[in-house]
C-alpha positions as CSV (number, residue, x, y, z in Angstrom):
1,X,-18.2,2.9,-4.8
2,X,-21.6,2.7,-3.3
3,X,-24.5,4.0,-4.7
4,X,-26.0,7.2,-4.8
5,X,-22.1,8.4,-2.3
6,X,-23.9,8.2,1.6
7,X,-20.6,9.6,2.6
8,X,-18.4,12.5,2.2
9,X,-14.4,12.5,1.1
10,X,-12.6,13.0,4.5
11,X,-15.2,10.3,5.9
12,X,-14.0,7.2,3.4
13,X,-10.3,9.0,4.0
14,X,-10.5,8.5,7.6
15,X,-11.7,5.0,7.2
16,X,-8.7,4.3,4.8
17,X,-6.9,5.6,7.5
18,X,-8.1,3.1,10.2
19,X,-8.5,0.1,7.9
20,X,-4.1,0.9,7.2
21,X,-3.3,2.2,10.1
22,X,-5.3,-1.5,11.9
23,X,-2.6,-3.2,9.7
24,X,0.3,-3.2,12.1
25,X,-1.9,-2.3,15.8
26,X,-4.8,-4.0,16.6
27,X,-6.7,-0.6,18.2
28,X,-5.5,2.5,16.1
29,X,-5.3,5.4,19.2
30,X,-6.1,9.0,17.9
31,X,-2.2,10.0,18.1
32,X,-1.6,8.3,15.5
33,X,-4.4,8.6,14.0
34,X,-4.0,11.7,14.4
35,X,-0.7,12.2,12.7
36,X,-2.1,9.6,9.3
37,X,-4.4,12.6,8.7
38,X,-1.8,15.0,9.0
39,X,-4.4,16.8,11.3
40,X,-4.9,18.3,15.2
41,X,-6.2,15.2,17.8
42,X,-9.1,16.9,18.3
43,X,-9.9,16.9,15.0
44,X,-9.2,13.6,14.9
45,X,-11.4,12.9,18.3
46,X,-14.9,14.9,16.6
47,X,-13.9,12.4,13.7
48,X,-14.1,9.5,15.4
49,X,-16.9,10.4,17.3
50,X,-18.7,11.1,13.7
51,X,-18.1,7.9,12.5
52,X,-18.8,6.2,15.8
53,X,-22.8,8.1,15.4
54,X,-22.7,5.8,12.5
55,X,-21.9,2.9,13.0
56,X,-19.4,3.0,10.7
57,X,-16.1,2.8,13.7
58,X,-16.0,1.2,17.6
59,X,-14.2,3.2,19.6
60,X,-13.5,3.8,23.0
61,X,-11.3,6.5,24.7
62,X,-8.2,5.0,25.8
63,X,-8.8,1.7,24.0
64,X,-8.3,3.5,20.1
65,X,-10.4,2.7,17.2
66,X,-11.7,0.2,15.4
67,X,-14.1,-0.3,12.4
68,X,-17.5,-1.9,12.4
69,X,-18.1,-4.3,9.7
70,X,-20.1,-1.8,7.7
71,X,-17.2,1.1,8.4
72,X,-14.6,-1.6,6.8
73,X,-16.7,-2.0,3.9
74,X,-15.9,1.7,2.7
75,X,-12.8,1.2,3.3
76,X,-11.8,-1.5,1.2
77,X,-14.3,0.1,-1.8
78,X,-12.0,3.2,-0.9
79,X,-8.6,1.2,-1.2
80,X,-9.8,-1.0,-4.2
81,X,-10.1,1.8,-5.8
82,X,-7.1,3.3,-4.9
83,X,-4.6,0.3,-5.8
84,X,-6.6,-0.4,-9.0
85,X,-5.6,3.7,-10.2
86,X,-2.3,3.0,-8.5
87,X,-1.5,-0.2,-10.9
88,X,-3.3,1.7,-14.2
89,X,-0.9,4.4,-13.6
90,X,1.4,3.1,-13.6
91,X,1.6,-0.1,-15.9
92,X,-1.1,1.7,-18.7
93,X,1.0,5.4,-18.7
94,X,3.7,4.4,-17.5
95,X,3.5,7.0,-14.2
96,X,6.3,6.4,-12.1
97,X,6.1,4.7,-8.9
98,X,6.7,7.4,-6.6
99,X,4.1,9.6,-8.3
100,X,1.0,7.1,-7.9
101,X,0.2,7.7,-5.2
102,X,-1.0,10.8,-4.6
103,X,-2.4,11.2,-8.3
104,X,-4.4,7.8,-7.1
105,X,-5.8,9.6,-4.3
106,X,-6.8,12.3,-5.6
107,X,-9.5,10.3,-8.2
108,X,-10.4,7.4,-5.7
109,X,-13.2,8.8,-4.4
110,X,-14.5,9.7,-8.3
111,X,-14.9,6.3,-9.2
112,X,-17.4,4.8,-10.6
113,X,-18.2,1.3,-10.8
114,X,-18.3,1.3,-13.7
115,X,-15.4,2.2,-14.4
116,X,-13.7,0.2,-11.8
117,X,-15.0,-2.0,-13.5
118,X,-13.5,-2.1,-16.6
119,X,-9.9,-0.7,-15.5
120,X,-10.3,-4.4,-13.1
121,X,-10.9,-6.1,-16.3
122,X,-8.2,-3.9,-18.5
123,X,-5.6,-5.0,-16.6
124,X,-6.4,-8.5,-16.4
125,X,-7.9,-8.3,-12.3
126,X,-4.8,-7.9,-10.5
127,X,-4.0,-8.5,-7.5
128,X,-1.4,-5.9,-6.6
129,X,-0.5,-2.3,-6.7
130,X,2.7,-1.7,-8.1
131,X,4.1,-1.4,-4.8
132,X,3.3,-5.1,-3.5
133,X,-0.1,-3.9,-1.9
134,X,-3.0,-6.5,-2.3
135,X,-6.1,-5.3,-4.2
136,X,-9.6,-6.2,-2.3
137,X,-11.3,-8.3,-4.7
138,X,-14.6,-6.8,-6.0
139,X,-16.4,-8.5,-3.4
140,X,-13.5,-7.2,-0.2
141,X,-11.6,-9.7,-0.3
142,X,-7.8,-10.1,-0.2
143,X,-5.7,-12.3,-1.0
144,X,-2.0,-12.3,1.1
145,X,1.1,-13.9,1.4
146,X,2.8,-14.7,4.7
147,X,5.3,-12.1,5.0
148,X,7.6,-9.9,7.6
149,X,9.3,-7.2,7.8
150,X,12.6,-7.2,6.4
151,X,14.3,-6.0,10.2
152,X,13.4,-9.4,11.0
153,X,14.5,-11.5,9.6
154,X,17.2,-13.7,10.6
155,X,21.4,-12.4,9.7
156,X,21.8,-15.0,6.2
157,X,17.8,-15.0,5.4
158,X,17.4,-14.8,1.2
159,X,14.3,-13.6,1.4
160,X,11.0,-12.3,-2.0
161,X,10.8,-8.9,-1.4
162,X,6.7,-8.6,-1.9
163,X,5.5,-5.8,-0.5
164,X,7.0,-1.7,-0.1
165,X,5.1,0.2,2.7
166,X,6.5,3.1,2.4
167,X,4.8,5.6,0.2
168,X,6.9,8.6,0.2
169,X,8.2,10.0,-3.0
170,X,11.5,10.9,-1.8
171,X,12.0,6.9,0.2
172,X,9.9,5.5,-3.3
173,X,12.8,6.7,-5.2
174,X,15.1,6.0,-3.2
175,X,14.9,2.3,-2.4
176,X,14.2,1.7,-6.9
177,X,18.0,2.8,-6.7
178,X,19.2,0.5,-5.2
179,X,16.7,-2.5,-6.6
180,X,14.6,-2.7,-4.0
181,X,10.9,-3.4,-5.6
182,X,8.5,-6.5,-5.5
183,X,10.0,-9.5,-7.0
184,X,13.2,-8.6,-6.4
185,X,15.7,-11.3,-3.8
186,X,17.4,-9.7,-1.4
187,X,19.6,-11.3,1.0
188,X,20.2,-9.7,5.0
189,X,24.1,-10.0,6.3
190,X,24.2,-8.0,9.0
191,X,21.9,-6.1,11.4
192,X,23.8,-3.7,14.5
193,X,22.0,-3.5,17.7
194,X,19.6,-1.4,19.2
195,X,17.7,-1.0,15.9
196,X,20.9,0.1,13.8
197,X,21.5,0.2,10.2
198,X,20.3,-3.3,8.2
199,X,23.1,-3.8,5.5
200,X,21.7,-6.3,2.5
201,X,23.0,-7.5,-0.6
202,X,21.0,-7.6,-3.4
203,X,22.2,-8.4,-7.1
204,X,25.2,-9.1,-5.8
205,X,25.4,-5.3,-4.2
206,X,26.0,-4.3,-0.7
207,X,23.7,-1.2,1.2
208,X,22.5,-0.6,4.4
209,X,19.5,1.0,5.8
210,X,17.7,2.6,8.4
211,X,16.7,1.0,10.1
212,X,12.6,2.3,10.3
213,X,13.0,2.0,6.3
214,X,14.0,-1.4,6.9
215,X,10.7,-2.3,8.3
216,X,9.3,-1.0,5.7
217,X,9.9,-3.5,3.6
218,X,7.9,-6.5,3.6
219,X,9.2,-10.0,2.6
220,X,8.5,-13.5,2.0
221,X,11.3,-17.2,1.6
222,X,8.4,-18.1,-1.0
223,X,9.2,-17.5,-4.5
224,X,7.0,-14.6,-5.9
225,X,4.5,-15.7,-8.5
226,X,4.7,-14.2,-12.2
227,X,2.6,-11.8,-12.8
228,X,0.3,-10.8,-15.7
229,X,1.4,-7.7,-17.7
230,X,-0.8,-5.9,-19.9
231,X,-1.2,-6.3,-23.8
232,X,-0.9,-2.7,-24.0
233,X,1.8,-2.5,-21.0
234,X,4.0,-4.7,-22.6
235,X,3.4,-2.4,-25.6
236,X,4.8,0.3,-23.1
237,X,7.6,-1.6,-21.7
238,X,9.4,-2.7,-25.3
239,X,9.3,0.7,-26.6
240,X,10.6,1.5,-23.0
241,X,13.7,-0.4,-23.3
242,X,13.8,0.2,-27.3
243,X,14.0,4.2,-26.1
244,X,10.8,4.9,-28.0
245,X,8.9,6.2,-24.9
246,X,10.5,7.9,-21.6
């Protein structure tokens, strides 16, 4: 978090939204940003003008918006806070993965540098959040592997799930119920034409997914790297298996 917090939570939210949208498109349109923020196009346009005046965003009508180096630095700090908090809530407090996003969003703007450092150290400086999204380092670097959408796999391909892009609780609960989580092995059996349903195999079980949902499941054809767990997280997992902790 920047010293003395010179920018409001609203500005940080917009910068983070632009950063997230930029991952799938080079220039972020006003319409896409308004949809992501749940505001009108006029409100998004006004904020973009404000961000441009602060030299946090480069924005040109009909060409979209992109972060300046200063804007990206702030966005990455907020992203780091958010994803560290998600990891803490999930691994240490045992909060369901479909609930951590909303809770982390409430806390990401007030997390101090000191608490951020303690959380990161306690968790063993994780590189991913519970959904597989990369956690930026303290210096703003991101370690990520080559990934592609499940919907883009060639039929018959076997891959490792790396990241779940969907954040809606109902979708996350559905995917977890199917066992579609980071590090699970999945195979694409068939995809219907014209962006039709995608049929996959997971743990000897077949199921069909909506094409749009399959696009939000990111995979790679390389084996998953082992993830270290904190002592408390391992203890919590053990208690959960023995029925002592819900």
